[in-house]
C-alpha positions as CSV (number, residue, x, y, z in Angstrom):
1,M,-25.6,6.4,19.1
2,I,-21.9,6.1,19.6
3,T,-20.0,9.1,18.4
4,A,-16.2,9.1,17.6
5,L,-13.8,11.9,16.9
6,A,-11.5,10.4,14.3
7,G,-8.3,11.0,12.4
8,G,-7.0,8.6,9.9
9,V,-5.4,5.1,10.2
10,G,-5.5,4.8,14.0
11,A,-9.1,5.8,14.1
12,A,-10.1,3.6,11.2
13,R,-8.6,0.6,12.9
14,L,-10.8,1.2,15.9
15,L,-13.9,2.2,14.0
16,A,-14.1,-1.1,12.1
17,P,-14.3,-3.3,15.2
18,L,-16.5,-0.7,16.9
19,C,-19.0,-1.1,14.1
20,R,-18.9,-4.9,14.6
21,A,-19.4,-4.5,18.3
22,V,-22.4,-2.1,18.4
23,G,-23.7,-2.3,14.9
24,P,-22.6,0.1,12.1
25,A,-25.8,2.2,12.1
26,R,-25.2,3.3,15.7
27,V,-21.7,4.7,14.9
28,H,-21.3,8.3,14.0
29,A,-17.7,9.4,13.1
30,V,-16.7,13.1,13.0
31,V,-13.6,13.0,10.9
32,N,-10.7,15.5,10.7
33,T,-10.5,17.5,7.4
34,G,-7.6,19.7,8.5
35,D,-5.3,17.4,6.5
36,D,-7.3,17.9,3.2
37,E,-5.2,19.0,0.3
38,V,-5.7,20.1,-3.3
39,L,-3.3,18.4,-5.7
40,H,-3.6,18.1,-9.5
41,G,-6.7,20.2,-9.2
42,L,-8.4,17.5,-7.1
43,H,-9.8,17.8,-3.6
44,I,-8.2,15.1,-1.5
45,S,-9.6,14.2,2.0
46,P,-7.1,11.6,3.3
47,D,-8.7,10.9,6.7
48,L,-12.2,10.6,5.3
49,D,-11.0,8.3,2.6
50,T,-9.0,6.1,5.0
51,V,-12.0,5.7,7.3
52,T,-14.3,5.0,4.3
53,Y,-12.0,2.4,2.7
54,T,-11.3,0.7,6.0
55,L,-15.0,0.4,7.0
56,A,-15.7,-1.0,3.5
57,G,-13.0,-3.6,4.0
58,A,-11.1,-2.3,1.0
59,A,-8.1,-0.6,2.6
60,N,-4.6,-1.7,2.1
61,P,-3.9,-3.9,5.1
62,T,-0.2,-3.2,5.1
63,T,-0.2,0.6,5.0
64,G,-3.7,1.2,6.5
65,W,-4.4,3.8,3.9
66,G,-5.2,3.6,0.2
67,L,-6.9,0.6,-1.5
68,A,-5.8,-3.0,-1.4
69,G,-4.6,-4.2,-4.8
70,E,-4.1,-0.7,-6.1
71,T,-2.2,0.1,-9.3
72,W,-0.1,3.2,-10.0
73,R,-0.1,3.7,-13.8
74,V,-1.2,7.3,-13.6
75,M,1.6,8.2,-11.1
76,E,4.1,6.3,-13.3
77,A,2.9,8.3,-16.4
78,L,3.1,11.5,-14.5
79,E,6.7,10.9,-13.5
80,R,7.5,11.0,-17.2
81,Y,6.5,14.7,-17.2
82,R,8.3,15.3,-13.9
83,G,5.0,16.2,-12.3
84,Q,4.2,16.2,-8.6
85,T,4.3,12.6,-7.5
86,W,5.4,12.9,-3.9
87,F,1.8,12.4,-2.8
88,R,1.0,9.0,-4.3
89,L,-2.5,8.6,-5.7
90,G,-3.5,5.1,-6.8
91,D,-5.5,4.6,-10.0
92,R,-8.8,3.6,-8.3
93,D,-8.3,6.1,-5.5
94,L,-8.2,8.8,-8.1
95,A,-11.8,8.0,-9.0
96,T,-12.8,9.1,-5.4
97,H,-11.0,12.4,-5.8
98,L,-12.4,13.0,-9.2
99,Y,-15.9,12.4,-8.0
100,R,-15.5,14.5,-4.9
101,T,-14.0,17.4,-6.9
102,Q,-16.8,17.3,-9.4
103,R,-19.5,17.3,-6.8
104,L,-17.9,20.2,-4.8
105,A,-17.7,22.2,-8.1
106,E,-21.4,21.5,-8.6
107,G,-22.0,23.1,-5.2
108,A,-22.5,20.1,-3.0
109,P,-21.1,20.5,0.5
110,L,-18.3,18.2,1.6
111,S,-20.6,16.5,4.2
112,A,-23.1,15.5,1.4
113,V,-20.3,14.2,-0.8
114,A,-18.8,12.2,2.1
115,G,-22.2,10.6,2.6
116,E,-22.5,9.8,-1.1
117,I,-19.1,8.1,-1.2
118,A,-19.8,6.1,1.9
119,K,-23.1,4.9,0.5
120,A,-21.4,3.9,-2.7
121,W,-19.1,1.7,-0.7
122,G,-22.0,0.1,1.2
123,I,-21.2,1.8,4.5
124,R,-24.1,2.0,7.0
125,S,-22.2,4.1,9.6
126,H,-22.6,7.9,9.6
127,L,-19.4,9.5,8.4
128,M,-19.2,13.3,8.5
129,P,-16.4,15.8,8.1
130,M,-15.9,18.1,11.0
131,T,-16.9,21.1,8.8
132,D,-18.0,21.9,5.3
133,D,-15.7,25.0,5.4
134,E,-12.1,25.1,4.5
135,V,-9.9,24.5,7.5
136,R,-6.3,23.6,6.9
137,T,-3.6,22.5,9.4
138,R,-0.5,24.6,8.9
139,V,2.8,23.5,10.3
140,T,5.7,25.8,11.3
141,L,9.0,24.0,10.8
142,A,12.2,24.7,12.7
143,G,13.7,27.7,10.9
144,G,10.3,29.4,10.5
145,E,8.9,28.0,7.2
146,E,5.2,27.3,7.3
147,V,3.9,24.4,5.2
148,S,0.7,22.4,4.7
149,F,0.3,19.3,6.8
150,Q,0.7,17.0,3.8
151,D,3.9,18.8,2.8
152,Y,5.3,18.1,6.3
153,F,3.8,14.6,6.7
154,V,4.2,13.1,3.3
155,R,6.7,15.2,1.2
156,R,9.2,15.7,4.1
157,R,8.2,12.4,5.8
158,H,7.6,14.2,9.1
159,S,11.4,14.3,9.6
160,V,11.7,18.0,10.3
161,A,11.3,19.5,13.7
162,V,8.1,21.4,14.3
163,T,7.8,24.7,16.3
164,G,4.1,25.5,15.8
165,L,0.7,24.5,14.5
166,R,-2.3,26.5,13.5
167,F,-5.7,25.6,12.0
168,E,-6.2,28.1,9.2
169,G,-9.9,29.0,8.8
170,A,-11.0,27.3,11.9
171,A,-12.1,30.5,13.7
172,T,-14.7,31.3,11.0
173,S,-15.8,27.7,10.3
174,R,-19.0,26.0,11.4
175,P,-19.6,22.4,12.4
176,A,-20.9,20.3,9.5
177,P,-24.6,19.4,9.6
178,G,-25.2,16.7,12.3
179,V,-21.9,17.1,14.1
180,L,-23.2,18.9,17.2
181,E,-26.3,16.7,17.3
182,A,-24.0,13.6,17.1
183,V,-22.0,14.9,20.1
184,A,-25.1,15.9,22.1
185,G,-27.1,12.8,21.4
186,A,-24.4,10.1,21.9
187,E,-24.6,7.5,24.6
188,R,-20.8,7.4,24.5
189,L,-18.3,9.7,22.9
190,I,-14.9,8.2,21.9
191,I,-11.8,10.1,21.1
192,C,-10.0,7.6,18.8
193,P,-6.3,6.8,19.2
194,S,-5.4,9.5,16.7
195,N,-2.7,12.1,16.9
196,P,-4.0,14.6,19.5
197,L,-2.4,17.6,18.0
198,V,-3.0,17.2,14.2
199,S,-6.0,14.8,14.0
200,I,-8.2,15.6,17.0
201,A,-7.3,19.2,17.8
202,P,-8.5,20.5,14.4
203,I,-11.9,19.0,15.1
204,L,-12.0,20.7,18.5
205,A,-10.9,24.0,16.9
206,V,-14.2,24.2,14.9
207,P,-16.3,26.6,17.0
208,G,-18.8,24.9,19.2
209,V,-17.3,21.4,19.0
210,E,-15.0,21.5,22.0
211,E,-17.7,23.1,24.1
212,A,-20.2,20.4,23.1
213,V,-17.7,17.6,23.9
214,R,-16.8,19.3,27.2
215,A,-20.4,19.3,28.2
216,R,-20.5,15.5,27.9
217,R,-17.2,15.0,29.7
218,Q,-18.3,12.1,31.9
219,D,-19.5,10.2,28.8
220,V,-16.2,10.8,26.9
221,V,-13.6,8.0,26.7
222,A,-10.3,8.7,25.1
223,I,-7.8,6.0,23.9
224,S,-4.2,6.9,24.1
225,P,-2.3,6.9,20.8
226,I,1.0,6.8,22.8
227,V,2.2,3.4,24.1
228,A,5.3,3.2,26.2
229,G,6.3,6.7,25.3
230,A,6.1,6.2,21.5
231,A,3.5,6.5,18.7
232,L,2.5,3.3,17.0
233,K,2.4,5.2,13.7
234,G,3.3,8.7,12.6
235,P,5.0,11.5,14.5
236,A,2.6,12.0,17.5
237,D,5.3,11.3,20.1
238,R,7.8,13.7,18.4
239,L,5.1,16.4,17.9
240,L,4.1,16.3,21.5
241,A,7.7,16.7,22.7
242,E,8.5,19.4,20.1
243,L,5.5,21.4,21.1
244,G,6.1,21.3,24.8
245,H,4.0,18.3,25.9
246,E,5.1,15.1,27.6
247,A,5.2,12.2,25.1
248,S,3.5,9.7,27.4
249,V,0.1,8.7,28.5
250,V,0.4,11.2,31.2
251,G,1.0,13.9,28.6
252,V,-2.1,12.7,26.7
253,A,-4.1,12.8,29.9
254,R,-3.2,16.4,30.5
255,L,-4.5,17.3,27.0
256,W,-7.7,15.3,27.3
257,A,-8.6,15.8,31.0
258,P,-10.7,18.9,30.4
259,I,-13.0,17.2,27.9
260,A,-12.8,13.4,28.7
261,G,-13.6,11.6,31.9
262,T,-11.7,8.3,31.1
263,L,-8.5,7.4,29.4
264,I,-7.7,3.9,28.2
265,V,-4.0,3.1,28.2
266,D,-2.1,0.1,27.0
267,E,-0.8,-2.6,29.4
268,A,2.7,-1.3,28.8
269,D,1.7,1.9,30.6
270,A,-0.1,0.2,33.6
271,G,2.6,1.7,35.9
272,L,1.4,5.2,34.9
273,A,-2.2,4.7,35.7
274,R,-2.1,6.5,39.0
275,Q,-0.4,9.5,37.4
276,V,-3.1,9.6,34.7
277,E,-5.7,9.5,37.5
278,A,-3.8,12.4,39.3
279,E,-4.7,14.5,36.1
280,G,-8.4,14.1,36.9
281,M,-9.3,11.1,34.7
282,D,-10.3,7.6,35.3
283,C,-7.8,5.2,33.8
284,L,-8.5,1.8,32.3
285,V,-5.7,-0.5,31.3
286,A,-6.1,-2.9,28.4
287,P,-4.3,-4.1,25.3
288,T,-4.6,-1.2,22.8
289,V,-2.2,-2.3,20.0
290,M,-4.6,-3.7,17.4
291,D,-2.1,-6.0,15.7
292,R,-3.7,-9.3,16.4
293,P,-7.3,-10.7,16.2
294,G,-9.7,-9.7,18.8
295,V,-7.9,-6.7,20.3
296,G,-9.9,-4.2,18.4
297,E,-13.2,-5.7,19.4
298,S,-12.2,-5.9,23.0
299,L,-11.0,-2.4,23.0
300,A,-14.2,-1.1,21.4
301,R,-16.3,-3.0,23.9
302,L,-14.3,-1.5,26.8
303,A,-14.7,2.0,25.3
304,V,-18.5,1.8,24.9
305,G,-19.0,0.0,28.3
306,D,-22.6,-0.4,29.4
307,T,-24.0,1.2,26.2
308,L,-23.6,-2.3,24.6
309,S,-26.6,-3.5,26.6
310,A,-28.9,-1.3,24.4
311,S,-27.6,-2.8,21.2
């Protein structure tokens, strides 16, 4: 069993080659749901859907999210009524949200619905939300206004400075079925190259999860989402700086050192390897930018290490 803590696009790009490297049935992904949003009466789980579509080979290769070959007739029609279209939902993607919302209304937990959707796409890996309870990432903007994560990330295009984050509902939430077992039973735990503060931190905020990961520290390998001081996608570098962290692999190491024994950094940051090690982590240097063939597979194999021998 290989267990990964996963956000959206960055995680999905690693999980696909990880499944090829070790076999999909061995991969358990605990996915962030702090980004979930209700729009048009529909429950949307962006990170779960991104991972699902990517593992199914159906994701838009340009954006990394949504479906390849998507059409937008519903959004175009909604614009006529001046409805909310800032969060773009493709026509086929809408079917996923309609089904999820229906099943949740029938009383099914989110974890069960995530499994049903993954099965419908032919996915043999185990995808699970971090919790079946409602946990929402709330972002405090400069000036004091608090908004949902999607409002900050999509509607405002993460262009506004941030002064705080909180995970509403986390304190009273419980890990989804199978989450703690996947952490405890994993041969290797991988923290995907996702935003540390808004993709991975919400998972760790669910009571019991961080403690379970910390207990496995020597088997935890994290991959830095920061390369040469910048995020490859999204606002991770700016969020780190705005919230008082160093926007570098050293800053990432300071965040993950209490729960992870190893940090993989890109070749561009090879000169910072000793500083990473000074934070109490082993440091491995390798190509981590998955923009050409073979990099993802090599990175996945490096992350799982000797556990491949059992595959």
